[in-house]
C-alpha positions as CSV (number, residue, x, y, z in Angstrom):
1,M,22.5,14.9,-10.7
2,T,22.5,12.2,-13.4
3,C,22.5,8.4,-12.4
4,Y,26.3,8.3,-13.6
5,Q,27.2,11.1,-10.9
6,R,25.0,9.4,-8.4
7,R,26.9,6.1,-8.5
8,L,30.1,8.0,-8.6
9,T,29.5,9.7,-5.5
10,E,28.5,6.1,-3.9
11,A,31.0,4.1,-5.4
12,P,33.3,2.4,-2.3
13,T,36.9,3.3,-2.0
14,P,38.7,0.7,-2.9
15,P,36.1,-1.7,-4.4
16,A,35.8,-5.0,-2.6
17,P,35.7,-7.2,-6.0
18,F,38.9,-6.0,-6.9
19,S,40.7,-5.9,-3.3
20,K,43.6,-8.0,-4.2
21,L,44.4,-5.9,-7.4
22,W,44.1,-2.7,-5.1
23,D,46.6,-3.9,-2.7
24,A,49.0,-5.0,-5.3
25,V,48.9,-1.7,-7.1
26,N,49.1,0.2,-3.9
27,K,52.4,-1.4,-2.9
28,Y,53.8,1.5,-5.9
29,G,54.3,5.1,-5.7
30,T,53.6,7.5,-3.0
31,R,50.3,8.5,-1.0
32,E,49.6,11.1,-3.7
33,C,50.0,8.3,-6.1
34,R,47.4,6.4,-4.3
35,L,44.9,9.2,-4.3
36,F,45.6,10.0,-8.0
37,R,44.7,6.2,-8.9
38,G,41.7,6.1,-6.7
39,E,40.2,9.2,-8.3
40,H,41.0,8.3,-12.0
41,I,40.0,4.7,-11.8
42,R,37.2,5.0,-9.7
43,R,35.8,7.7,-12.4
44,H,35.7,5.0,-15.0
45,F,34.7,2.2,-12.3
46,P,32.7,-0.1,-14.9
47,I,36.3,-1.0,-16.4
48,E,38.0,-0.7,-12.9
49,R,39.5,-4.2,-13.4
50,E,40.8,-3.7,-16.6
51,L,42.6,-0.1,-15.9
52,L,43.9,-1.7,-12.6
53,S,45.7,-4.7,-14.5
54,A,47.0,-2.4,-17.0
55,Y,48.2,0.2,-14.3
56,L,50.0,-2.8,-12.7
57,S,51.6,-4.4,-15.7
58,T,53.0,-1.2,-16.7
59,C,54.2,-0.2,-13.1
60,R,56.1,-3.7,-13.2
61,N,57.6,-2.9,-16.7
62,S,58.3,0.6,-16.7
63,G,57.5,2.0,-13.2
64,Y,54.9,3.7,-11.3
65,Q,55.7,7.0,-13.0
66,R,54.9,5.7,-16.1
67,A,51.8,4.0,-14.9
68,N,50.4,7.6,-13.6
69,S,51.1,9.1,-17.0
70,Q,49.5,6.3,-18.8
71,L,46.4,6.4,-16.6
72,R,46.3,10.1,-17.2
73,E,46.0,9.7,-20.7
74,Y,43.3,6.7,-20.5
75,S,41.3,9.1,-18.2
76,R,41.5,12.0,-20.7
77,A,40.4,9.6,-23.5
78,L,37.6,8.2,-21.7
79,A,36.4,11.8,-20.7
80,V,32.8,13.0,-22.3
81,T,32.0,16.7,-21.9
82,E,35.5,18.1,-20.5
83,Y,36.0,15.5,-17.9
84,R,32.3,15.4,-16.3
85,F,31.3,12.2,-17.6
86,S,33.0,9.1,-18.4
87,A,32.4,7.2,-21.7
88,T,31.6,4.2,-19.3
89,M,28.4,5.5,-18.5
90,D,25.3,3.2,-19.1
91,D,22.5,3.6,-21.5
92,E,20.2,5.7,-18.8
93,D,23.0,8.1,-18.3
94,I,23.3,8.5,-22.4
95,R,19.6,9.1,-22.6
96,Q,20.0,11.9,-19.9
97,L,22.9,13.4,-21.7
98,S,21.3,13.1,-25.0
99,D,18.4,15.3,-23.6
100,Q,20.7,17.8,-22.1
101,F,22.6,18.0,-25.4
102,A,19.6,18.5,-27.9
103,R,18.3,21.0,-25.7
104,K,21.5,22.8,-25.6
105,C,21.6,22.8,-29.6
106,E,18.0,23.8,-29.6
107,R,18.9,26.9,-27.4
108,A,21.9,27.7,-29.4
109,Y,19.9,27.3,-32.8
110,S,16.7,29.4,-31.6
111,K,18.8,32.2,-30.5
112,R,20.2,33.2,-33.7
113,A,17.4,31.7,-36.1
114,I,14.8,33.9,-34.3
115,R,16.8,37.0,-35.5
116,G,16.8,35.4,-39.0
117,D,20.4,34.6,-39.2
118,F,20.2,31.2,-40.7
119,D,23.7,30.5,-41.1
120,G,24.9,31.8,-37.8
121,A,22.1,29.3,-36.2
122,I,23.5,26.4,-38.2
123,E,27.0,27.2,-37.2
124,A,26.1,27.5,-33.4
125,A,24.5,23.9,-33.6
126,K,27.5,22.6,-35.7
127,I,29.8,23.8,-32.9
128,E,28.0,22.2,-30.2
129,V,27.7,18.8,-32.1
130,E,31.4,18.7,-33.1
131,A,32.5,19.5,-29.7
132,Q,31.4,16.1,-28.6
133,G,33.4,14.6,-31.2
134,I,30.3,13.8,-33.6
135,E,30.4,14.7,-37.1
136,W,28.0,17.4,-38.4
137,P,25.3,15.2,-40.2
138,A,24.9,17.6,-43.3
139,D,26.3,15.6,-46.5
140,V,26.7,18.9,-48.4
141,K,28.1,18.0,-51.9
142,Q,30.1,20.2,-54.3
143,G,27.6,20.0,-57.1
144,D,24.5,20.8,-54.9
145,S,22.3,23.8,-55.5
146,P,22.1,26.5,-52.9
147,E,18.8,25.4,-52.2
148,T,19.7,21.7,-51.6
149,A,22.6,22.8,-49.6
150,R,20.3,24.6,-47.5
151,G,17.9,21.7,-47.0
152,K,20.7,19.5,-46.0
153,Q,21.7,22.0,-43.7
154,A,18.3,22.5,-41.7
155,A,17.8,18.6,-41.9
156,A,21.4,18.5,-39.8
157,A,20.1,21.3,-37.5
158,A,16.8,19.5,-36.7
159,R,18.6,16.1,-35.8
160,A,20.8,18.0,-33.7
161,Q,17.8,19.2,-31.6
162,T,16.6,15.5,-31.4
163,P,17.4,13.4,-28.4
164,T,17.0,10.3,-30.5
165,W,19.8,11.2,-32.6
166,W,21.8,12.1,-29.9
167,R,21.4,9.0,-28.1
168,R,22.3,6.6,-31.2
169,K,25.5,9.0,-31.8
170,L,26.6,8.9,-28.1
171,R,26.4,5.2,-27.9
172,V,28.8,5.1,-30.8
173,V,31.1,7.6,-29.6
174,C,31.4,5.9,-25.8
175,G,31.5,2.7,-27.0
176,R,34.5,3.4,-29.3
177,K,36.2,5.5,-26.7
178,V,35.8,2.6,-24.3
179,E,37.0,0.0,-26.5
180,A,40.0,2.0,-27.8
181,V,41.5,2.6,-24.3
182,L,40.8,-1.2,-23.3
183,R,42.5,-2.4,-26.6
184,D,45.3,-0.1,-26.0
185,S,45.9,-1.4,-22.8
186,G,46.0,-5.0,-23.9
187,A,42.6,-6.2,-22.6
188,V,41.5,-7.2,-25.8
189,C,43.4,-10.4,-27.0
190,S,42.8,-14.2,-27.1
191,R,44.4,-14.5,-23.6
192,R,42.1,-12.3,-22.1
193,A,38.9,-11.3,-24.2
194,P,39.1,-12.0,-28.1
195,Y,37.9,-9.4,-30.6
196,L,36.5,-7.2,-28.3
197,S,36.4,-6.4,-24.3
198,D,34.2,-8.2,-22.2
199,W,32.8,-4.8,-21.3
200,A,31.7,-4.3,-24.9
201,H,30.3,-7.5,-25.4
202,R,28.1,-7.2,-22.3
203,R,26.9,-4.0,-23.6
204,W,26.2,-5.6,-27.0
205,L,24.2,-8.0,-25.4
206,C,22.4,-5.4,-23.4
207,S,21.3,-3.8,-26.6
208,Q,20.3,-7.0,-28.1
209,T,18.0,-8.0,-25.1
210,R,16.5,-4.3,-24.9
211,N,15.7,-4.3,-29.2
212,A,14.3,-7.7,-28.7
213,G,12.0,-6.4,-25.7
214,L,10.9,-3.7,-28.1
215,L,10.3,-5.8,-30.9
216,A,8.2,-8.0,-28.4
217,N,5.9,-4.8,-28.1
218,L,5.4,-3.7,-31.5
219,D,3.1,-5.0,-34.4
220,A,3.3,-3.9,-38.0
221,V,-0.3,-3.3,-39.3
222,N,-1.2,-2.8,-43.1
223,Q,-4.2,-1.0,-45.0
224,D,-6.5,-4.3,-44.9
225,G,-6.2,-4.5,-40.9
226,D,-3.7,-7.5,-41.1
227,I,-1.5,-7.6,-38.1
228,V,1.9,-9.2,-37.8
229,P,4.3,-9.3,-34.8
230,L,7.3,-7.0,-35.3
231,E,9.7,-9.8,-34.2
232,Q,8.3,-12.3,-37.0
233,C,8.8,-9.6,-39.7
234,V,12.6,-9.6,-38.3
235,E,12.9,-13.6,-38.3
236,A,11.6,-13.7,-41.9
237,S,14.7,-11.2,-43.1
238,V,18.2,-11.4,-43.4
239,S,18.5,-9.9,-40.1
240,N,17.9,-13.2,-38.7
241,P,21.5,-14.9,-39.0
242,V,20.4,-18.3,-40.0
243,N,18.7,-16.5,-43.4
244,R,21.9,-14.3,-43.8
245,R,23.9,-17.4,-44.0
246,H,21.7,-19.4,-46.2
247,E,21.4,-16.2,-48.9
248,L,25.3,-16.0,-48.7
249,M,25.9,-19.8,-49.2
250,T,23.0,-20.0,-52.1
251,R,25.0,-16.9,-53.8
252,I,28.6,-18.4,-53.5
253,G,27.1,-21.9,-54.7
254,G,25.7,-20.1,-57.8
255,W,28.6,-18.3,-58.5
256,E,30.8,-21.3,-58.6
257,A,28.5,-23.6,-60.8
258,L,28.7,-20.6,-63.0
259,A,32.4,-20.3,-62.9
260,N,32.7,-24.0,-63.5
261,A,30.3,-23.6,-66.7
262,M,32.1,-20.8,-68.2
263,D,35.9,-22.2,-67.2
264,L,36.6,-19.5,-64.9
265,K,39.2,-20.3,-62.1
266,G,38.7,-19.5,-58.6
267,L,41.3,-17.6,-56.3
268,F,41.5,-17.3,-52.5
269,L,43.2,-14.1,-51.4
270,T,43.8,-12.6,-48.0
271,L,44.7,-9.0,-47.2
272,T,46.1,-8.3,-43.7
273,C,47.0,-4.7,-42.2
274,P,50.7,-3.9,-41.2
275,S,52.1,-5.2,-38.1
276,A,51.9,-1.4,-36.8
277,Y,47.9,-1.6,-36.8
278,H,47.9,-4.6,-34.4
279,A,47.8,-3.7,-30.9
280,I,48.8,-7.0,-29.3
281,L,51.3,-9.5,-30.6
282,S,49.7,-12.8,-31.1
283,Q,52.3,-15.1,-29.6
284,S,53.3,-13.4,-26.4
285,G,50.2,-11.8,-25.8
286,Q,52.1,-8.5,-25.1
287,V,51.3,-4.9,-26.1
288,N,52.9,-4.3,-29.5
289,P,56.1,-1.9,-29.3
290,N,55.4,-0.8,-33.0
291,Y,51.9,-0.1,-32.5
292,N,50.6,3.1,-34.1
293,G,47.5,3.5,-31.8
294,S,44.7,2.9,-34.7
295,T,41.6,1.7,-33.9
296,P,39.8,-1.3,-35.9
297,A,37.7,1.6,-37.8
298,E,41.0,3.0,-38.9
299,A,42.6,-0.2,-39.8
300,Q,39.4,-1.1,-41.9
301,Q,39.9,2.2,-43.8
302,Y,43.2,1.5,-44.5
303,L,42.2,-2.2,-45.9
304,C,39.4,-0.4,-47.9
305,G,41.8,2.1,-49.6
306,V,44.2,-0.6,-50.6
307,W,41.1,-2.8,-51.9
308,A,40.0,0.5,-53.8
309,R,43.5,0.8,-55.5
310,I,43.6,-3.0,-56.4
311,R,40.4,-2.8,-58.0
312,A,41.1,0.4,-59.9
313,A,44.5,-1.2,-61.0
314,W,42.4,-4.4,-62.5
315,K,40.3,-2.2,-64.4
316,R,43.0,-0.2,-66.1
317,A,44.4,-3.5,-67.0
318,G,41.2,-4.8,-68.1
319,I,40.9,-7.4,-65.4
320,K,37.4,-8.3,-64.5
321,S,36.2,-10.7,-61.5
322,F,33.2,-11.4,-59.1
323,G,32.9,-13.2,-55.7
324,L,32.7,-12.3,-52.2
325,R,34.6,-10.4,-49.3
326,V,34.7,-11.7,-45.9
327,C,36.0,-9.2,-43.4
328,E,36.9,-10.7,-39.7
329,P,39.0,-9.7,-37.0
330,H,42.7,-11.1,-35.6
331,H,42.5,-11.6,-31.7
332,D,43.2,-8.1,-30.9
333,G,40.1,-6.7,-33.0
334,T,42.3,-5.8,-36.1
335,P,40.4,-6.7,-39.0
336,H,41.4,-8.4,-42.3
337,F,39.9,-9.4,-45.6
338,H,39.4,-12.9,-47.0
339,F,38.3,-13.0,-50.5
340,V,36.9,-15.7,-53.1
341,L,36.8,-14.4,-56.5
342,F,36.5,-15.6,-60.1
343,F,38.7,-14.9,-62.8
344,S,39.2,-15.7,-66.6
345,P,42.5,-18.1,-66.6
346,E,44.7,-15.5,-68.4
347,H,44.0,-13.0,-65.6
348,I,45.1,-14.7,-62.8
349,E,48.9,-13.8,-62.9
350,P,48.3,-10.4,-63.6
351,A,45.6,-10.0,-60.9
352,W,47.8,-11.8,-58.4
353,E,50.7,-9.5,-59.1
354,I,48.7,-6.5,-58.7
355,F,47.1,-7.5,-55.5
356,Q,50.3,-8.1,-53.9
357,K,51.7,-5.0,-55.0
358,H,49.5,-2.9,-53.5
359,A,49.1,-5.0,-50.4
360,L,52.9,-4.5,-49.6
361,T,52.9,-0.7,-50.4
362,E,53.1,0.2,-46.8
363,D,55.9,-1.5,-44.7
364,G,56.3,-4.1,-47.3
365,N,59.7,-4.8,-46.3
366,E,58.7,-5.7,-42.8
367,H,59.5,-9.3,-41.0
368,G,57.0,-11.5,-42.2
369,A,55.1,-9.4,-44.9
370,H,55.6,-11.4,-47.7
371,K,54.0,-14.4,-46.0
372,H,51.4,-13.1,-44.0
373,R,50.2,-9.4,-45.7
374,A,48.9,-11.2,-49.1
375,V,48.1,-14.8,-49.1
376,R,47.1,-16.7,-52.1
377,V,45.6,-20.0,-52.4
378,D,44.5,-21.3,-55.9
379,A,41.2,-23.2,-56.1
380,D,41.8,-26.8,-56.7
381,P,38.7,-29.1,-57.3
382,T,40.3,-32.2,-56.1
383,K,40.8,-30.4,-52.8
384,G,37.4,-29.1,-52.3
385,S,35.0,-26.3,-53.8
386,A,35.1,-22.9,-53.4
387,T,32.0,-22.9,-51.5
388,G,33.4,-25.5,-48.7
389,Y,36.5,-23.0,-48.4
390,I,34.2,-19.9,-47.9
391,A,31.7,-21.6,-45.7
392,K,33.9,-21.7,-42.8
393,Y,34.4,-17.9,-43.0
394,I,30.7,-17.4,-43.6
395,S,29.9,-19.6,-40.7
396,K,32.4,-18.3,-38.1
397,N,31.4,-15.0,-38.6
398,I,27.7,-15.2,-38.5
399,D,26.5,-18.0,-36.1
400,G,29.1,-20.5,-35.9
401,Y,26.8,-23.4,-37.4
402,G,28.5,-26.5,-38.2
403,F,31.8,-26.3,-36.3
404,S,32.7,-27.7,-33.0
405,T,35.5,-25.6,-30.9
406,D,38.4,-28.0,-32.1
407,E,37.1,-27.7,-35.8
408,L,36.6,-24.2,-36.1
409,G,40.5,-23.8,-35.0
410,D,40.0,-20.3,-34.0
411,E,42.2,-18.7,-31.5
412,S,39.8,-17.6,-28.9
413,G,39.2,-21.2,-27.9
414,I,35.5,-20.3,-26.8
415,P,32.4,-22.3,-28.5
416,P,31.7,-21.2,-32.3
417,D,28.5,-19.7,-31.5
418,Q,29.6,-17.4,-28.6
419,N,32.7,-16.8,-30.8
420,A,30.1,-15.8,-33.6
421,G,28.5,-13.5,-31.3
422,R,31.5,-11.9,-30.3
423,I,32.6,-11.3,-34.0
424,R,28.9,-9.5,-34.4
425,A,29.2,-7.6,-31.6
426,W,32.9,-6.6,-33.1
427,A,31.2,-5.4,-36.2
428,S,28.3,-3.5,-34.9
429,L,30.6,-1.5,-32.5
430,W,33.2,-0.6,-35.1
431,G,30.7,0.0,-37.9
432,I,32.3,-2.7,-39.9
433,R,30.5,-4.6,-43.1
434,Q,31.3,-8.2,-42.6
435,F,30.2,-9.4,-46.3
436,Q,30.5,-7.7,-49.3
437,Q,29.6,-8.6,-53.1
438,I,32.3,-8.1,-55.6
439,G,30.8,-7.4,-59.1
440,S,28.3,-9.5,-60.2
441,C,24.2,-8.8,-60.2
442,S,22.1,-6.8,-57.7
443,V,21.1,-8.6,-54.8
444,T,18.5,-5.9,-54.4
445,V,16.5,-7.1,-57.3
446,W,16.9,-10.8,-56.3
447,R,15.2,-9.8,-53.1
448,E,12.5,-7.8,-54.7
449,L,11.5,-10.5,-57.3
450,R,11.4,-13.5,-54.4
451,K,8.6,-11.2,-52.8
452,L,6.5,-12.6,-56.2
453,S,5.4,-15.9,-55.5
454,E,3.1,-15.8,-58.7
455,P,4.0,-15.9,-62.6
456,L,3.7,-12.1,-63.7
457,D,0.7,-10.8,-65.5
458,G,0.6,-8.2,-67.9
459,V,4.1,-7.9,-68.4
460,D,4.9,-8.5,-72.4
461,Q,8.6,-9.7,-71.9
462,A,9.6,-13.3,-70.9
463,L,12.7,-12.1,-69.6
464,A,10.8,-10.6,-66.6
465,E,9.2,-13.9,-65.8
466,Q,12.5,-15.9,-66.5
467,L,14.2,-13.9,-63.8
468,R,11.1,-13.7,-61.0
469,S,11.2,-17.6,-61.3
470,A,14.8,-18.1,-61.0
471,A,14.7,-15.9,-57.8
472,D,11.6,-17.5,-56.6
473,H,13.2,-20.7,-56.9
474,G,16.6,-19.9,-55.6
475,H,18.6,-20.5,-58.7
476,W,21.4,-17.9,-58.1
477,A,23.5,-19.0,-61.4
478,E,20.7,-18.8,-63.6
479,F,19.5,-15.6,-62.4
480,V,23.0,-14.2,-62.9
481,E,23.1,-15.4,-66.3
482,L,19.7,-13.8,-67.2
483,M,20.6,-10.6,-65.6
484,G,23.9,-10.2,-67.3
485,G,22.8,-11.4,-70.7
486,E,25.8,-11.3,-73.2
487,H,28.0,-10.1,-70.5
488,G,27.2,-12.7,-68.0
489,P,28.7,-12.4,-64.3
490,F,30.9,-9.4,-65.4
491,A,27.8,-7.3,-66.1
492,S,28.2,-3.9,-64.7
493,R,25.3,-2.3,-63.1
494,N,24.0,-0.2,-66.1
495,Q,24.2,-3.4,-68.4
496,Q,22.1,-5.7,-66.1
497,A,18.4,-6.7,-67.3
498,M,16.9,-5.0,-64.1
499,R,17.4,-2.4,-61.6
500,A,15.8,-1.3,-58.4
501,L,12.6,0.8,-58.9
502,L,12.4,4.0,-56.4
503,F,10.1,6.6,-55.7
504,I,9.9,9.6,-53.3
505,K,7.1,9.7,-50.9
506,E,4.9,12.5,-50.9
507,K,5.5,13.3,-47.1
508,P,9.0,14.3,-46.0
509,G,10.5,12.4,-43.3
510,Q,10.9,13.5,-39.5
511,Y,13.8,15.8,-40.4
512,G,12.2,17.5,-43.4
513,E,14.0,15.5,-46.0
514,D,12.7,13.4,-49.1
515,I,12.4,9.7,-48.3
516,T,13.1,7.3,-51.3
517,H,11.5,4.1,-51.0
518,I,11.9,0.7,-53.1
519,V,8.4,-0.2,-54.9
520,G,9.5,-2.8,-57.3
521,V,11.9,-3.4,-60.2
522,A,12.3,-1.7,-63.7
523,L,13.1,-4.3,-66.8
524,R,15.5,-2.2,-69.2
525,Q,14.6,-2.1,-73.0
526,A,16.1,-0.5,-75.8
527,A,14.1,2.8,-75.7
528,R,12.0,2.4,-72.1
529,E,11.8,0.6,-69.0
530,I,9.0,-1.4,-67.7
531,A,8.1,-1.0,-64.2
532,I,7.0,-3.9,-62.1
533,R,5.8,-3.6,-58.7
534,T,6.7,-5.9,-55.6
535,R,5.1,-4.1,-53.1
536,F,1.5,-3.8,-52.8
537,T,0.9,-3.2,-49.0
538,E,2.0,-0.2,-46.7
539,W,2.7,-0.9,-43.4
540,M,2.8,1.1,-40.0
541,I,4.4,0.1,-36.6
542,V,1.9,0.4,-33.7
543,P,2.5,-0.7,-29.9
544,R,1.2,-4.2,-29.7
545,G,-2.7,-4.2,-28.0
546,A,-3.2,-1.0,-29.2
547,Q,-6.2,-0.3,-31.8
548,P,-4.8,1.6,-34.8
549,C,-7.0,3.7,-37.1
550,A,-7.3,1.8,-40.4
551,L,-5.0,3.0,-42.8
552,N,-6.7,4.7,-45.7
553,L,-4.6,3.3,-48.5
554,A,-6.8,0.9,-50.0
555,E,-8.4,3.3,-52.4
556,R,-5.1,5.0,-53.1
557,S,-3.7,5.0,-56.5
558,P,-0.2,3.4,-56.7
559,P,2.7,5.7,-55.8
560,P,3.5,8.5,-58.1
561,W,6.3,8.0,-61.1
562,T,9.0,10.4,-60.7
563,C,12.4,11.4,-62.0
564,V,13.8,9.0,-59.5
565,N,12.6,5.7,-61.5
566,N,12.1,7.3,-65.0
567,C,9.8,4.7,-66.0
568,T,6.7,4.9,-68.3
569,P,3.2,4.6,-66.3
570,S,1.6,2.7,-69.1
571,E,3.6,0.0,-68.7
572,T,3.4,-0.5,-64.8
573,S,2.3,-3.8,-63.3
574,T,-1.1,-3.2,-61.6
575,R,-1.4,-6.4,-59.6
576,Q,-3.4,-5.9,-56.2
């Protein structure tokens, strides 16, 4: 018996904390209805209050028969493994269930693999995975050779037999199942819980605490015996919200300075989903009668599709731009996009016409579509800078820095730091990328060069040192100019002066796949590339307080050059 099943057996009927809600609900329907309600709501007791509130609201508006049907639909949507478990189970239950699924896949795979039936073994494991609503993790492409495809299938089968892989997948599946039901029931809105449910927010906070506890018990150690607490490594990276905000503001400030020097014009654009993608009406807080049942992840797919068509149309029309896209949620969790983009002046109007056309392709004649679905604001230096405009959205979606509740002007009405935490939890739950650079130069190269604090030795190209110096001093505008050359900020990746340098590790990964690792950058020349290493230390993660064996890496030669990086070994920087 799992923890979930044990707590289900021990759960009181009706639970005391919500006795008033139970009393109100039990005024409706027959004795059989009361038994039905008790069975289904008790099965999903972590969200008992939300289910009771939704049931009561439906009873009052549409009658108890409709409320019973709706509760049955919710219970079916929350089911995991044919009603035996609820998606509201806690992490301990997910761990136990992951072990069961991994063993089940292992038995199904081994039963056929032992007879030499590789294809049958793969199919058996695939059936077990997809039965739980999880996509089979083999990314087999049309152009893959039979050997490559077989390797990908084998790696997918290895994943399906690993409890840790199941654990990650079940956390996502369960979280999204519950959140979709709560969003449909009206529990996610500015009047109740903005952006995501309180259940999902508590779950995210627990995961943050769990991860912090894990980091606090791990160290990173290198071949020289240096030991660094792992939480310090995280704090120094862009995983730290403060560092992420600083980097984004540096980049947008550099773009604006570059745009001013080139006489480019800034344009602020907003792209919003049709009303059918919104679960809750913003004014009344009632369930949207035209709601199509889409989740925030599906709404994000819609927005990305529209944006892809806009960019394709711009490319065909010869319109180039660069800037930043911010994705944030409406009060009910439906995403929308904000852009700050820079164009040549003659491209402003054609770009807007294309943007508006594609934004209004679906349900473009609905009420308010022309006002809300595609919004344009022209940058006006007399009213403020582009950096100042986008700073609000960057801060609001990362840590709420620099705003009070009133200044933020947010519909949630909660403090900015807590508001930002809920937005980050929302993005984590639905797998939504909050910030995306549009065009311009590689930020990966920028980050790699910032690892080099000393001038480059042994490189005969002054451009390499100029790029390193610009990155080291945080001069994004200068870095973009140098990277783009004659093409400037509009340079494509193949036109940029540098690219990230990759190599394939000698030892395959846990699932038998090749592991590609960044070791530096490559400076492009007419007939060759000059490789510059930015990473000279190899690290391993060990439990804190352990005495790890010294990594025997000091005498090893630099990582082998492969077809992945296609660089000339003789030009490799060998700084140690």
